C-alpha positions in Angstrom: 21.3 2.8 24.2 17.6 3.3 25.3 14.9 3.3 22.7 13.6 6.7 21.6 10.0 7.7 21.2 8.8 5.7 18.3 7.1 7.7 15.5 4.0 5.8 14.6 1.3 8.5 14.4 0.0 9.3 10.9 0.4 12.9 9.6 -2.4 15.3 10.1 -2.9 18.4 7.9 -3.7 21.9 9.3 -6.2 22.9 6.6 -9.6 21.3 5.9 -9.2 20.2 2.3 -12.3 18.4 1.1 -12.4 14.9 -0.4 -14.5 13.4 -3.1 -14.5 9.6 -3.3 -14.9 7.7 -6.5 -16.1 4.2 -5.6 -18.3 2.8 -2.9 -17.1 -0.8 -2.7 -15.9 -2.8 0.3 -12.5 -1.1 0.6 -14.1 2.3 0.7 -16.8 1.2 3.2 -14.4 -0.8 5.5 -11.2 1.2 5.3 -11.2 4.6 3.5 -14.2 6.1 5.1 -13.7 4.7 8.7 -10.2 6.1 8.5 -11.3 9.6 7.3 -14.0 9.7 10.0 -11.5 8.8 12.7 -9.1 11.4 11.5 -11.7 14.1 11.1 -11.1 14.6 7.3 -14.0 16.2 5.4 -15.6 14.0 2.7 -18.0 16.1 0.8 -19.1 13.8 -2.1 -19.1 10.3 -3.3 -19.8 8.6 -6.7 -20.2 5.1 -7.9 -21.5 3.3 -11.1 -24.1 1.8 -8.7 -26.0 4.8 -7.3 -27.7 2.7 -4.7 -24.3 1.6 -3.3 -23.1 5.2 -3.2 -26.3 6.3 -1.4 -26.0 3.6 1.1 -22.4 4.4 1.9 -23.2 8.1 2.0 -26.0 7.5 4.5 -23.7 5.3 6.6 -21.0 8.0 6.9 -22.9 11.2 6.7 -21.7 12.3 3.2 -24.0 15.0 2.0 -23.6 14.8 -1.8 -24.0 11.7 -4.0 -23.2 12.0 -7.7 -24.0 9.5 -10.4 -21.4 10.9 -12.8 -17.7 11.2 -12.0 -17.4 14.4 -14.0 -20.0 16.0 -11.8 -18.0 15.0 -8.7 -14.6 16.2 -9.9 -16.0 19.5 -11.0 -17.6 20.3 -7.6 -16.3 23.4 -5.9 -16.4 21.6 -2.5 -14.0 18.9 -3.8 -10.2 19.6 -3.5 -8.9 16.0 -3.6 -10.3 13.0 -5.5 -9.8 9.6 -3.9 -10.0 7.0 -6.6 -10.9 3.6 -5.2 -12.2 1.7 -8.3 -10.6 -1.2 -10.3 -8.2 -0.5 -13.1 -11.0 -0.6 -15.7 -12.3 2.9 -16.1 -9.7 4.5 -13.9 -7.8 6.3 -16.6 -10.9 8.2 -17.6 -11.5 9.3 -14.0 -7.9 10.5 -13.8 -8.2 12.5 -17.0 -11.4 14.2 -15.7 -9.8 15.0 -12.3 -6.7 16.4 -13.8 -8.7 18.6 -16.2 -10.7 19.9 -13.2 -7.4 20.6 -11.3 -8.1 18.2 -8.5 -5.3 16.5 -6.6 -5.3 12.7 -6.5 -5.0 9.7 -4.2 -5.2 6.5 -6.2 -5.4 2.9 -5.0 -2.4 0.7 -5.6 -1.4 -0.6 -8.1 -1.6 2.7 -10.0 -2.3 0.6 -13.1 -2.0 -3.0 -14.2 0.9 -2.2 -16.5 3.8 0.2 -16.4 3.1 2.1 -19.6 -0.3 3.1 -18.3 1.1 3.9 -14.9 3.7 6.1 -16.4 1.1 7.9 -18.5 -0.9 8.7 -15.4 2.2 10.0 -13.6 3.0 12.2 -16.6 -0.6 13.5 -16.8 -0.5 14.6 -13.2 2.9 16.2 -13.4 2.0 18.1 -16.6 -1.3 19.2 -15.0 0.3 20.5 -11.8 -1.6 17.9 -9.8 -0.2 16.4 -6.6 -0.5 12.6 -7.0 -0.2 10.1 -4.2 -0.6 6.3 -4.3 -2.4 4.5 -1.5 0.5 2.3 -0.4 -1.1 2.3 3.0 1.2 -0.3 4.6 3.9 2.4 4.9 1.6 4.1 7.4 0.7 1.0 9.4 1.9 1.8 13.0 4.2 -1.2 13.4 5.8 -0.7 10.0 6.4 3.0 10.7 7.9 2.2 14.0 10.3 -0.2 12.3 11.3 2.6 9.9 11.7 5.0 12.9 14.2 2.5 14.5 16.2 2.4 11.3 16.2 6.2 10.8 17.3 6.7 14.4 20.3 4.3 13.9 19.2 1.8 16.6 19.5 -1.1 14.2 22.8 0.0 12.7 23.3 -1.0 9.1 20.4 -3.0 7.9 21.5 -6.1 5.9 18.5 -8.4 5.9 14.7 -8.0 5.6 12.4 -11.0 5.9 8.7 -11.1 5.2 6.4 -14.2 5.4 2.6 -14.3 5.0 0.3 -17.2 5.3 -3.4 -16.7 4.4 -6.1 -18.5 2.5 -7.7 -16.1 0.0 -7.8 -18.8 -2.6 -10.4 -20.8 -0.6 -12.7 -17.9 0.1 -16.0 -17.6 -1.7 -15.0 -14.7 -3.9 -12.0 -16.5 -5.3 -13.9 -17.8 -8.3 -16.7 -15.2 -8.6 -15.1 -11.8 -8.1 -13.0 -10.1 -10.7 -9.9 -10.8 -8.6 -10.3 -14.5 -9.1 -10.4 -14.1 -12.9 -7.3 -12.1 -13.2 -4.2 -13.5 -14.9 -2.0 -11.9 -12.3 -3.2 -11.7 -8.7 -0.8 -12.2 -5.8 2.1 -10.0 -6.7 0.1 -7.3 -8.4 -2.5 -6.8 -5.8 -1.1 -8.2 -2.5 2.7 -8.7 -2.5 3.0 -5.2 -4.0 2.5 -4.0 -0.4 5.4 -6.1 0.8 7.8 -5.1 -2.0 7.0 -1.5 -1.2 7.8 -2.1 2.4 11.2 -3.6 1.5 12.0 -0.4 -0.4 10.7 1.7 2.5 12.9 -0.1 5.1 16.0 -0.5 3.0 16.0 3.0 1.7 17.4 1.8 -1.6 16.6 -0.1 -4.8 17.5 -3.8 -5.4 19.9 -4.5 -8.2 19.0 -8.2 -8.7 15.7 -10.1 -8.2 14.6 -13.7 -8.6 11.0 -14.8 -8.3 9.0 -18.0 -8.4 5.3 -18.5 -8.5 4.3 -22.0 -7.3 0.9 -23.3 -8.2 -1.3 -25.0 -5.7 -2.9 -28.1 -7.4 -6.6 -27.4 -8.0 -6.4 -23.8 -6.8 -9.6 -21.7 -7.4 -8.0 -18.5 -8.6 -6.8 -18.2 -12.2 -3.7 -16.2 -11.3 -0.8 -16.5 -8.9 -1.6 -17.0 -5.2 1.8 -18.0 -3.9 5.0 -16.0 -4.6 8.6 -16.2 -3.5 10.9 -13.2 -4.3 14.5 -12.7 -3.4 16.3 -9.4 -3.8 19.9 -8.3 -3.6 20.9 -4.7 -2.9 24.0 -2.7 -3.9 26.3 -3.5 -0.9 25.3 -7.1 -0.3 22.0 -6.4 1.6 19.3 -9.0 1.0 15.5 -9.3 1.3 13.2 -12.3 0.9 9.4 -12.1 0.5 7.3 -15.2 0.8 3.6 -15.0 0.4 1.2 -17.9 0.5 -2.5 -17.1 -0.1 -3.4 -20.8 -0.7 -3.0 -22.2 2.7 -5.6 -24.4 4.4 -8.5 -22.5 6.0 -8.4 -22.7 9.7 -4.7 -22.4 10.0 -3.3 -19.5 11.9 -2.9 -16.5 9.6 0.3 -14.6 10.0 2.2 -11.7 8.5 5.7 -11.8 10.0 8.4 -9.3 9.3 12.0 -9.2 10.6 14.6 -6.5 10.0 18.2 -7.2 11.0 21.0 -4.8 11.3 24.5 -4.7 12.7 23.2 -3.2 16.0 19.8 -4.7 16.4 16.7 -6.6 15.3 13.0 -5.7 15.1 10.3 -8.2 14.3 6.6 -8.6 14.6 3.4 -10.2 13.2 0.9 -7.7 12.1 -1.8 -10.3 11.7 -2.0 -10.2 15.5 -2.2 -7.5 18.1 1.1 -8.3 19.8 3.6 -5.5 19.9 6.8 -5.5 17.8 9.9 -6.7 19.6 13.3 -5.1 19.5 16.7 -6.5 20.5 19.8 -4.4 20.6 23.4 -5.6 20.5 24.2 -3.2 23.3 21.8 -5.0 25.6 21.2 -8.5 24.0 19.3 -10.0 27.0 16.6 -7.3 27.0 13.5 -7.5 24.8 12.0 -4.1 24.1 8.3 -3.9 23.2 7.7 -0.3 22.2 4.1 0.8 22.1 2.5 1.4 18.7 -1.0 2.9 18.8 -3.4 1.9 16.2 -3.7 -0.7 13.5 -3.0 -1.1 9.8 -6.7 -0.7 9.2 -7.8 2.1 9.5 -4.6 4.0 10.5 -2.7 3.1 7.4 -5.4 4.8 5.3 -5.3 7.9 7.6 -1.6 8.1 6.8 -1.9 7.7 3.0 -4.5 10.5 2.8 -3.1 12.6 5.6 0.4 12.7 3.9 -1.2 13.8 0.6 -3.2 16.6 2.3 0.0 17.7 4.2 2.0 17.6 0.9 -0.6 19.8 -0.8 -0.6 22.4 2.0 3.2 22.3 2.4 4.0 22.4 -1.3 6.0 19.2 -1.3 5.8 15.7 -2.9 3.9 13.0 -1.0 6.0 10.2 0.4 4.5 7.7 -2.0 4.4 10.0 -5.1 3.6 8.6 -8.5 7.3 8.6 -9.4 8.1 6.7 -6.2 5.4 4.2 -6.9 6.7 3.5 -10.4 9.8 2.0 -8.7 7.6 -0.5 -6.8 5.8 -1.3 -10.0 9.1 -2.1 -11.6 9.7 -4.7 -8.9 6.3 -6.2 -9.7 7.0 -6.4 -13.4 10.5 -7.7 -12.7 9.1 -10.5 -10.4 6.6 -11.7 -13.0 9.2 -11.7 -15.7 11.8 -13.5 -13.6 9.2 -16.2 -12.7 8.3 -16.6 -16.4 11.9 -16.8 -17.5 13.3 -18.6 -14.5 16.2 -16.1 -14.4 17.6 -13.4 -12.2 16.7 -10.0 -13.5 17.6 -6.3 -12.9 14.5 -4.3 -11.8 16.0 -1.1 -13.3 15.5 -2.6 -16.8 11.8 -2.4 -16.5 
């Protein structure tokens, strides 16, 4: 069976909804705003607790309005969507102001550092008639979307195994001790592995029924929280997924982010830390290796997809792909993994 056209382009809205950005940190400067500029999205205003930082970013990306107060930003007539890209502290107050102003929301993952707060935000948005999307931008990375397209088109048959392995060295970087990340009790799963758990759900198209996690410590590690995680998941009909993340490897080693998805009719695998294409093998033609083209990269195209899907959802009157309700299921896996590692036991994610 020949491979079809692989769907990897992010969604693009038809209307020019206007975006107000809360936060002017590195992720906004290096990912959000380059993505929106590439996509042609309209960013009308930006706000940050550090006005100089907001002004510098506004000047860099040609944003006309800089606000020093978040309430002034969310109440602007030229802001339809608020992109919240600040840490957990203070985020709830921004959400409350945006919902009161009737503005739709894109919020960085994790939605909150704990499930009760995340559920409260989801409830607030639903009760206020607000469309809420979570910036799980990995779903929109071209190679990951291509893998999902292969699954949806039936080219892999019945998927029974997903493998993910990451090797990186965040723990040895200069910010490991000094930045707020380095002082958190929970790091790897909550801020990093959450992408990979969400991808497992995205590819499997179902929720795991059992989960076991371990959080090895590197002797002398710089960060306070977890920097290595191993998570195994079982699904209803015997499918399995394994996620292994190591953010404490030696500097200078080759960084990799490998994924492999195996089904009864085929296999797709790739390493998104490098620019190599994904490879596909089909049981109908086992000696041929397909390398379907995937235009773009995770950064910035994943961020185009996250915002683009929200804008399309607003204009089409539908839920975004990563709605608040959907994201709560990924957060359940996060909580289940931490609890499993703490107890040393297999747990059921639906219990969280």
